[in-house]
C-alpha positions as CSV (number, residue, x, y, z in Angstrom):
1,M,-7.1,0.3,10.3
2,I,-3.9,-1.6,9.8
3,I,-1.6,-1.1,6.7
4,A,1.2,-3.6,5.9
5,K,3.6,-3.5,3.0
6,S,6.1,-6.1,1.6
7,P,8.8,-5.6,-1.1
8,V,9.2,-7.6,-4.2
9,R,12.6,-9.2,-5.0
10,L,15.1,-9.2,-7.7
11,S,17.1,-12.4,-7.9
12,F,20.5,-12.6,-9.6
13,G,21.4,-16.2,-9.5
14,G,20.1,-19.6,-8.4
15,G,16.4,-19.1,-9.4
16,G,14.7,-22.4,-9.8
17,T,16.8,-24.2,-7.3
18,D,14.3,-23.1,-4.6
19,L,11.7,-25.6,-5.7
20,P,11.4,-28.6,-3.4
21,A,11.7,-31.0,-6.3
22,Y,15.3,-29.8,-6.7
23,Y,16.5,-28.6,-3.3
24,E,15.3,-31.6,-1.3
25,P,17.8,-34.0,-3.1
26,H,20.4,-31.4,-4.2
27,G,20.2,-28.3,-2.0
28,G,19.3,-24.9,-3.5
29,A,20.9,-21.4,-3.3
30,V,19.7,-18.0,-4.5
31,L,21.2,-14.6,-4.4
32,S,18.6,-11.8,-4.3
33,V,17.8,-8.3,-3.2
34,T,14.5,-6.6,-2.4
35,I,13.6,-3.4,-4.2
36,D,11.4,-0.4,-3.3
37,K,8.3,-1.7,-5.1
38,Y,5.7,-3.0,-2.6
39,F,2.5,-4.9,-2.2
40,Y,0.1,-3.2,0.3
41,S,-2.6,-4.7,2.5
42,V,-5.1,-2.4,4.2
43,L,-7.4,-4.0,6.8
44,Q,-10.4,-2.1,8.3
45,E,-13.2,-3.3,10.6
46,I,-16.6,-2.9,9.0
47,P,-20.1,-3.5,10.4
48,G,-21.9,-6.7,9.5
49,Q,-21.1,-10.4,9.1
50,S,-19.4,-10.3,5.7
51,I,-15.8,-10.1,4.4
52,E,-15.0,-7.6,1.7
53,L,-12.0,-7.9,-0.5
54,S,-11.0,-5.2,-3.0
55,S,-8.1,-5.5,-5.4
56,S,-6.9,-2.5,-7.4
57,D,-4.6,-4.7,-9.5
58,Y,-7.4,-7.0,-10.7
59,Q,-10.2,-4.4,-10.5
60,L,-12.2,-6.8,-8.3
61,H,-14.4,-6.2,-5.3
62,Q,-15.9,-9.3,-3.6
63,R,-18.3,-9.5,-0.7
64,I,-18.1,-12.9,0.9
65,A,-20.9,-14.0,3.3
66,D,-19.3,-17.4,4.1
67,L,-15.5,-17.5,3.9
68,D,-15.4,-21.3,4.5
69,Q,-17.2,-21.7,1.1
70,A,-15.2,-19.1,-0.7
71,N,-13.4,-20.0,-4.0
72,L,-9.7,-20.5,-3.4
73,K,-8.8,-20.7,-7.1
74,D,-9.4,-17.2,-8.2
75,A,-7.2,-14.1,-8.1
76,L,-8.0,-13.4,-4.5
77,R,-7.2,-16.9,-3.2
78,I,-4.2,-15.8,-1.0
79,P,-6.1,-13.2,1.1
80,K,-9.0,-15.7,1.5
81,A,-6.6,-18.4,2.7
82,M,-4.8,-16.0,5.1
83,L,-8.1,-14.9,6.6
84,R,-9.1,-18.5,7.1
85,H,-5.8,-19.3,8.7
86,F,-6.2,-16.6,11.3
87,G,-9.9,-17.4,11.9
88,V,-11.2,-14.0,10.6
89,K,-14.5,-14.7,9.0
90,S,-16.5,-11.5,9.3
91,G,-16.5,-7.8,9.9
92,V,-13.4,-6.8,7.9
93,M,-12.5,-5.2,4.6
94,L,-9.2,-5.9,2.9
95,S,-8.0,-3.4,0.3
96,L,-5.0,-4.7,-1.8
97,K,-2.7,-2.9,-4.2
98,S,0.7,-3.4,-5.8
99,D,3.3,-1.0,-7.2
100,I,3.9,-3.5,-10.1
101,P,1.6,-5.5,-12.3
102,P,0.8,-9.2,-11.6
103,G,2.9,-11.7,-13.5
104,S,6.0,-9.5,-13.3
105,G,8.6,-12.1,-12.3
106,L,9.6,-10.1,-9.3
107,G,8.1,-12.5,-6.7
108,L,4.8,-10.6,-6.3
109,S,2.8,-13.5,-4.9
110,G,5.4,-13.9,-2.1
111,A,5.0,-10.2,-1.3
112,V,1.2,-10.6,-1.3
113,A,1.4,-13.5,1.2
114,T,3.9,-11.8,3.5
115,S,2.0,-8.5,3.5
116,L,-1.2,-10.3,4.4
117,A,0.5,-12.4,7.1
118,Q,1.7,-9.2,8.7
119,C,-1.6,-7.3,8.3
120,V,-4.1,-10.0,9.4
121,G,-1.7,-11.3,12.0
122,A,-1.5,-7.9,13.6
123,Y,-5.3,-7.6,13.5
124,V,-5.7,-10.8,15.6
125,G,-2.8,-9.8,17.9
126,K,-0.3,-12.4,16.6
127,H,3.2,-11.1,16.7
128,M,5.6,-12.8,14.3
129,D,9.3,-12.2,13.5
130,K,10.4,-12.1,9.9
131,A,11.2,-15.8,9.7
132,Q,7.8,-16.7,11.0
133,V,6.1,-14.4,8.5
134,A,8.1,-16.1,5.7
135,E,7.2,-19.6,6.9
136,L,3.5,-18.8,7.2
137,A,3.5,-17.2,3.7
138,T,5.2,-20.2,2.3
139,H,2.8,-22.6,4.1
140,I,-0.2,-20.7,2.7
141,E,1.1,-20.7,-0.9
142,L,2.7,-24.1,-1.2
143,T,0.7,-26.3,1.3
144,V,-2.7,-24.7,1.6
145,L,-3.1,-23.5,-2.0
146,G,-0.8,-26.2,-3.5
147,R,0.9,-23.8,-5.8
148,P,3.9,-25.4,-7.6
149,I,6.3,-22.6,-6.9
150,G,9.6,-22.0,-5.1
151,M,10.4,-20.6,-1.7
152,Q,12.7,-17.7,-2.4
153,D,10.0,-15.1,-2.8
154,Q,8.4,-15.3,0.6
155,F,11.7,-15.4,2.5
156,A,13.3,-12.6,0.4
157,S,10.2,-10.4,0.9
158,A,9.9,-11.0,4.6
159,H,13.5,-10.3,5.4
160,G,14.4,-7.6,3.0
161,G,17.8,-6.5,1.8
162,L,20.6,-8.3,-0.1
163,N,20.6,-11.9,1.0
164,F,22.0,-15.3,0.1
165,L,19.3,-17.9,0.7
166,T,20.0,-21.6,0.9
167,F,17.3,-24.3,0.8
168,T,17.5,-27.9,2.1
169,K,14.9,-30.4,3.3
170,D,15.6,-29.2,6.8
171,G,14.7,-25.6,6.1
172,V,15.7,-22.2,4.7
173,T,18.6,-20.1,5.8
174,V,18.8,-16.4,5.1
175,E,22.3,-14.9,5.2
176,P,22.7,-11.1,4.6
177,V,25.5,-10.5,2.2
178,A,28.1,-8.4,4.1
179,V,29.1,-5.7,1.6
180,S,29.6,-1.9,2.1
181,L,27.0,0.6,1.1
182,S,29.3,1.9,-1.6
183,R,29.6,-1.7,-3.0
184,R,25.8,-2.0,-3.0
185,A,25.5,1.3,-4.7
186,E,28.0,0.2,-7.3
187,L,25.9,-2.9,-8.0
188,R,22.7,-0.8,-8.3
189,R,24.3,1.6,-10.8
190,H,24.9,-1.3,-13.2
191,L,21.3,-2.6,-13.2
192,M,18.3,-1.7,-15.3
193,L,14.7,-3.1,-15.3
194,F,12.3,-3.0,-18.3
195,H,8.8,-4.2,-18.3
196,T,8.1,-6.2,-21.4
197,G,4.4,-5.5,-21.3
198,A,3.6,-9.3,-21.1
199,S,2.6,-11.1,-18.0
200,R,3.0,-14.8,-17.5
201,D,1.7,-17.7,-15.4
202,S,4.8,-18.6,-13.4
203,A,3.0,-21.6,-11.8
204,R,2.6,-23.2,-15.3
205,I,6.2,-22.7,-16.2
206,L,7.5,-23.9,-12.8
207,E,5.2,-27.0,-12.9
208,G,6.9,-28.1,-16.0
209,Q,10.3,-27.6,-14.4
210,R,9.2,-29.5,-11.4
211,Q,8.0,-32.5,-13.4
212,A,11.3,-32.5,-15.4
213,T,13.3,-32.4,-12.2
214,Q,11.4,-35.2,-10.6
215,K,11.9,-37.3,-13.8
216,N,15.7,-36.6,-13.5
217,D,15.8,-34.9,-16.9
218,S,19.6,-34.6,-17.3
219,G,19.4,-31.4,-19.3
220,V,17.2,-29.6,-16.7
221,L,19.2,-30.9,-13.8
222,D,22.5,-29.9,-15.2
223,A,21.1,-26.4,-15.9
224,L,19.9,-26.1,-12.3
225,H,23.3,-27.2,-11.0
226,Q,25.0,-24.5,-13.1
227,V,22.7,-21.7,-12.0
228,K,23.3,-22.7,-8.4
229,K,27.0,-22.5,-8.9
230,T,26.5,-19.1,-10.4
231,A,24.7,-17.9,-7.3
232,Y,27.7,-18.9,-5.1
233,R,30.2,-17.3,-7.5
234,M,28.2,-14.1,-7.6
235,R,28.3,-13.8,-3.8
236,E,32.0,-14.2,-3.9
237,I,32.4,-11.4,-6.4
238,L,30.1,-9.1,-4.5
239,E,32.2,-9.6,-1.4
240,G,35.4,-8.8,-3.3
241,G,35.9,-8.9,-7.0
242,D,35.3,-7.2,-10.4
243,I,31.6,-6.1,-10.4
244,L,31.5,-6.5,-14.1
245,E,31.8,-10.2,-13.7
246,I,28.3,-10.2,-12.3
247,G,27.0,-9.2,-15.7
248,R,28.9,-11.9,-17.5
249,L,27.6,-14.5,-15.0
250,L,24.0,-13.2,-15.5
251,H,24.5,-13.9,-19.2
252,D,25.7,-17.4,-18.6
253,S,23.0,-18.1,-16.1
254,W,20.3,-16.9,-18.6
255,Q,21.6,-19.3,-21.2
256,H,21.3,-22.2,-18.6
257,K,17.9,-21.0,-17.5
258,K,16.5,-21.2,-21.0
259,R,17.1,-25.0,-20.7
260,F,14.6,-25.3,-17.8
261,S,11.6,-25.1,-20.1
262,S,10.7,-24.0,-23.6
263,S,8.4,-21.4,-22.1
264,V,11.2,-19.5,-20.3
265,S,11.9,-17.4,-23.4
266,N,10.2,-16.6,-26.7
267,P,11.1,-14.7,-29.9
268,D,10.1,-11.3,-28.5
269,I,12.2,-11.9,-25.3
270,D,15.2,-13.0,-27.4
271,R,14.9,-9.9,-29.5
272,Y,14.8,-7.6,-26.4
273,Y,17.7,-9.4,-24.9
274,D,19.8,-9.4,-28.1
275,T,19.1,-5.7,-28.5
276,A,20.4,-4.9,-25.1
277,M,23.5,-7.0,-25.6
278,R,24.3,-5.3,-29.0
279,H,24.2,-1.9,-27.4
280,G,26.6,-2.7,-24.6
281,A,24.9,-4.8,-21.9
282,L,27.1,-7.4,-20.3
283,G,24.3,-9.7,-19.4
284,G,20.7,-10.0,-18.1
285,K,17.7,-12.2,-17.8
286,I,14.0,-12.3,-17.6
287,T,13.1,-12.1,-14.0
288,G,11.3,-14.9,-12.2
289,A,10.3,-18.0,-14.0
290,G,10.5,-16.4,-17.4
291,G,8.0,-16.1,-20.2
292,G,7.4,-12.3,-19.6
293,G,7.4,-9.7,-16.9
294,F,10.6,-7.7,-16.5
295,L,13.9,-7.8,-18.3
296,L,16.9,-7.3,-16.0
297,V,19.9,-5.7,-17.8
298,F,23.4,-5.4,-16.4
299,A,25.4,-2.7,-18.1
300,E,28.0,-0.1,-17.4
301,P,26.5,3.3,-16.6
302,E,27.9,5.0,-19.7
303,R,26.1,2.4,-21.9
304,Q,22.7,2.7,-20.3
305,E,21.3,5.6,-22.2
306,D,21.7,3.8,-25.5
307,I,20.2,0.6,-24.1
308,S,17.2,2.5,-22.7
309,R,16.6,4.3,-25.9
310,E,16.7,1.1,-28.0
311,L,14.5,-0.9,-25.6
312,T,11.9,1.8,-25.1
313,A,11.7,2.1,-28.9
314,L,10.7,-1.5,-28.9
315,G,7.8,-0.8,-26.6
316,L,9.4,-1.7,-23.2
317,Q,9.0,0.6,-20.2
318,E,11.9,1.3,-17.9
319,L,11.3,1.0,-14.2
320,S,13.0,3.3,-11.8
321,F,13.9,1.5,-8.6
322,D,16.3,1.2,-5.7
323,F,17.3,-1.4,-3.2
324,E,15.5,-1.6,0.2
325,D,16.3,-3.3,3.5
326,G,13.0,-3.1,5.5
327,G,11.3,-6.3,4.3
328,S,7.8,-7.0,5.3
329,Q,6.4,-4.6,7.9
330,I,3.5,-2.8,9.4
331,T,3.3,0.9,8.3
332,L,0.1,1.8,10.2
333,D,-0.7,-0.1,13.4
334,H,-4.0,-0.8,15.1
335,A,-3.7,2.3,17.3
336,G,-3.5,4.5,14.2
337,R,0.2,5.2,14.6
338,F,2.4,5.6,11.4
339,K,5.7,3.9,11.3
340,S,8.8,5.6,9.8
341,T,8.4,3.3,6.7
342,I,5.2,4.9,5.4
343,T,5.3,5.6,1.6
344,P,3.2,7.9,-0.5
345,E,1.5,4.9,-2.1
346,G,0.7,3.3,1.3
347,Y,-0.7,6.5,2.7
348,L,-2.9,7.1,-0.3
349,L,-4.1,3.6,-0.3
350,G,-5.1,4.0,3.3
351,M,-6.9,7.2,2.4
352,R,-8.8,5.5,-0.4
353,A,-9.9,2.8,2.0
354,V,-11.2,5.4,4.5
355,V,-13.0,7.4,1.8
356,S,-14.6,4.3,0.3
357,R,-16.6,4.0,3.6
358,L,-18.0,7.5,3.9
359,D,-21.7,8.0,4.2
360,N,-22.7,9.9,1.0
361,N,-26.3,10.3,2.2
362,Q,-25.1,12.0,5.4
363,I,-22.9,14.4,3.3
364,G,-26.1,15.2,1.4
365,R,-28.0,16.0,4.6
366,I,-25.3,18.3,5.8
367,A,-25.3,20.1,2.5
368,D,-29.1,20.4,2.8
369,L,-28.7,21.9,6.3
370,L,-26.2,24.5,5.0
371,H,-28.4,25.4,2.0
372,A,-31.4,25.9,4.3
373,A,-29.3,28.2,6.5
374,Y,-28.3,30.3,3.5
375,V,-31.9,30.6,2.3
376,A,-33.0,31.7,5.7
377,D,-30.0,34.1,6.0
378,K,-28.7,32.5,9.1
379,Q,-25.2,32.6,10.4
380,V,-22.7,29.7,10.4
381,F,-20.1,29.4,13.2
382,I,-17.3,27.0,12.9
383,M,-14.7,25.9,15.5
384,G,-11.9,23.5,16.3
385,N,-8.5,23.1,17.9
386,G,-5.1,22.7,16.3
387,G,-5.3,21.3,12.8
388,S,-9.1,21.4,13.2
389,A,-8.9,25.2,13.9
390,A,-7.2,25.6,10.5
391,T,-9.9,23.5,8.9
392,A,-12.6,25.7,10.6
393,S,-11.0,28.9,9.2
394,H,-10.7,27.4,5.7
395,F,-14.3,26.3,5.8
396,C,-15.5,29.7,6.7
397,S,-13.4,31.3,4.0
398,D,-14.9,29.0,1.4
399,L,-18.5,29.5,2.6
400,A,-18.1,33.3,2.6
401,K,-16.3,33.7,-0.7
402,T,-16.2,30.5,-2.8
403,V,-19.9,29.8,-2.5
404,A,-20.8,33.3,-3.8
405,V,-21.9,33.0,-7.5
406,N,-23.7,35.1,-10.0
407,G,-23.3,38.2,-7.9
408,K,-25.1,36.6,-4.9
409,R,-23.8,36.9,-1.4
410,G,-21.9,34.2,0.3
411,F,-22.6,32.8,3.8
412,R,-22.4,34.8,6.9
413,A,-19.7,32.5,8.2
414,I,-17.8,33.3,11.3
415,P,-14.7,31.3,12.4
416,L,-14.6,31.1,16.2
417,T,-10.8,30.3,15.8
418,D,-9.6,33.6,14.4
419,N,-10.2,36.4,17.0
420,I,-7.0,35.8,19.0
421,P,-7.5,38.7,21.5
422,L,-11.0,37.6,22.3
423,M,-10.1,33.9,22.5
424,T,-7.2,34.6,24.8
425,A,-9.3,36.9,27.0
426,W,-11.8,34.1,27.5
427,G,-9.1,31.6,28.1
428,N,-7.1,33.7,30.5
429,D,-10.0,35.2,32.5
430,V,-12.5,32.4,32.5
431,G,-11.0,29.2,31.1
432,F,-9.9,27.5,27.9
433,E,-13.2,25.5,27.8
434,D,-15.0,28.9,27.3
435,I,-13.1,30.3,24.3
436,F,-15.8,29.3,21.8
437,S,-19.0,29.4,24.0
438,G,-17.9,32.8,25.3
439,Q,-18.0,34.2,21.7
440,L,-21.3,32.6,20.9
441,R,-23.0,34.3,23.9
442,N,-23.0,37.6,22.0
443,L,-23.6,36.3,18.5
444,L,-25.7,33.2,18.3
445,N,-29.4,33.3,17.3
446,P,-32.0,30.6,16.9
447,G,-31.7,28.7,13.6
448,D,-28.0,29.6,13.1
449,V,-25.7,26.7,12.4
450,V,-22.8,25.7,14.7
451,I,-20.2,23.3,13.3
452,G,-17.7,21.7,15.7
453,I,-14.6,19.9,14.4
454,S,-12.8,17.6,16.7
455,G,-10.7,14.6,15.6
456,G,-11.5,12.5,18.6
457,G,-14.8,14.1,19.5
458,M,-13.7,14.9,23.0
459,S,-12.6,18.6,22.9
460,P,-14.2,20.3,26.0
461,N,-14.4,23.7,24.5
462,V,-16.2,22.4,21.4
463,L,-18.6,20.3,23.6
464,K,-19.4,23.3,25.8
465,A,-20.1,25.5,22.7
466,M,-22.4,22.8,21.4
467,Q,-24.3,22.7,24.6
468,M,-24.9,26.4,24.3
469,A,-25.9,26.0,20.7
470,Q,-28.6,23.5,21.6
471,E,-29.9,25.8,24.4
472,R,-30.2,28.7,21.9
473,G,-32.1,26.6,19.3
474,A,-29.2,26.5,16.8
475,R,-28.6,23.7,14.3
476,T,-25.6,21.6,15.2
477,V,-23.1,19.6,13.1
478,G,-20.0,17.7,14.3
479,L,-17.0,16.5,12.3
480,T,-15.0,13.9,14.1
481,G,-13.3,10.5,13.8
482,F,-12.7,7.3,15.8
483,S,-16.1,6.3,17.3
484,G,-17.3,9.9,17.5
485,G,-16.5,10.5,21.2
486,K,-18.9,12.7,23.1
487,L,-19.5,15.0,20.2
488,K,-21.7,12.4,18.4
489,C,-24.2,12.7,21.2
490,A,-24.0,16.5,21.4
491,V,-25.1,17.3,17.8
492,E,-27.9,16.5,15.5
493,E,-25.7,15.5,12.6
494,C,-22.3,14.0,13.4
495,F,-20.0,13.1,10.5
496,I,-17.6,10.4,11.7
497,V,-14.5,9.6,9.6
498,P,-14.1,5.8,9.9
499,S,-10.5,5.9,11.1
500,E,-8.3,6.0,14.2
501,N,-5.6,7.9,12.5
502,Y,-5.6,11.7,13.0
503,Q,-3.9,12.5,9.7
504,F,-6.6,10.6,7.8
505,I,-9.3,12.1,9.9
506,E,-8.1,15.7,9.3
507,D,-7.5,15.0,5.6
508,V,-11.1,13.8,5.1
509,H,-12.5,16.8,7.1
510,M,-10.7,19.1,4.7
511,M,-12.0,17.1,1.7
512,L,-15.5,17.4,3.2
513,V,-15.1,21.2,3.4
514,H,-14.3,21.3,-0.3
515,L,-17.1,18.9,-1.2
516,L,-19.8,20.7,0.8
517,T,-18.7,24.0,-0.6
518,S,-18.9,22.7,-4.2
519,V,-22.3,21.1,-3.7
520,V,-23.8,24.2,-2.1
521,R,-22.3,26.5,-4.6
522,E,-23.7,24.4,-7.5
523,R,-27.2,24.5,-6.0
524,L,-27.1,28.2,-5.5
525,G,-25.8,28.7,-9.1
526,E,-28.9,26.8,-10.4
527,E,-31.4,28.9,-8.4
């Protein structure tokens, strides 16, 4: 499994000048910062010749037999185009999710493209620096898919942080804005974001702007020139000036931006903006191309409570956020190693992707095996090392107590992990490989159940105990991950978590403990 995440961006000035129709003849400039709201891509290998795409945002799941014939005009066009670019045409599942809704005006499509470039690129072994990620994402969106959009989103998302981006026909330059942490914090304290509840099609709005620019519409061109000047002035202020001037410039820029297209604002947006201004805001704008999404408000901290109360009363929802500097990055690599940038959402998305591939029929067979052991009054022995030892103890506790219903007995469940004196005696006098099999010598009878838990399926003491279990005529179950290791060939039923990450594997094992306990308990309660 590979997990990648990319942040969305918040632009302050210069938006619209990053379209080729404007910057190729005039040069463009944008001041923006990335925030801690991300788009996540999770790639897993799956058996078979198909591609599977799953989007939480659009509630879509597509199974694609022939990627070359796939539709590149639907909501999943960017992942399909990225897979085609890297030549991945079968045997993978991509799970996709964002922290914010589509059509938000925060450059989500750019985050989608950069996240997928990182994720699929890592899968095929292609290492790219941030500039290369941005360039590929831009190529996919603008050239391959022909979207009439700008270039700031991909470069902002890939690089991360507070940047001044310039656009010419010769390329894109990303310059970090050199300000202190305290200055950045001061900027952040003056910003508020509210979701209007309305999404919009930025491509449609930007297409109208592009056509007006190409026709040299004097009103649109003059407005674009002015917002570009605003971006430069904002950078100067950040580097040394009155921070409140940023708010006033945002207000001026918003007035110019409304001249780009009649779709940039509407009566509802005007009402929201005017409400914020009446209650103390110094400026603001609708993020992105306009027409909906998020309302950015710049206000002094002491005014923000009133503004928040008034806007939420109108139905807007405030978004808590902070700036981020990481840009697009891998959070879980091909070897199952987490990076320091893992977030709760990214971790949970990875877990959901793993859980979605579990074999429900096999879980049912293991429940049947445990139920049969209970009916025959057989013993259940469970073992493991490290975190798996804790799972083994927990499993035995649940079988012995939680399963007991209606006055019935629980299982005769014995954790081979809990008798420390006996375990250390076997380990010290004979060897660590014998700490479980040594205990089974005195306790195991034919028909008993022996469950071995090993994340990689290679624990020698578990394998030796399973060998003894088979020799004594016991039923055997393994809980493991990766490809199953040696354990999958040493038991009659091996539950393999489809992951190469030990945390996910151990999490699923514990989930299985609770699931099996619940299923068996319900059966016994009905008898």
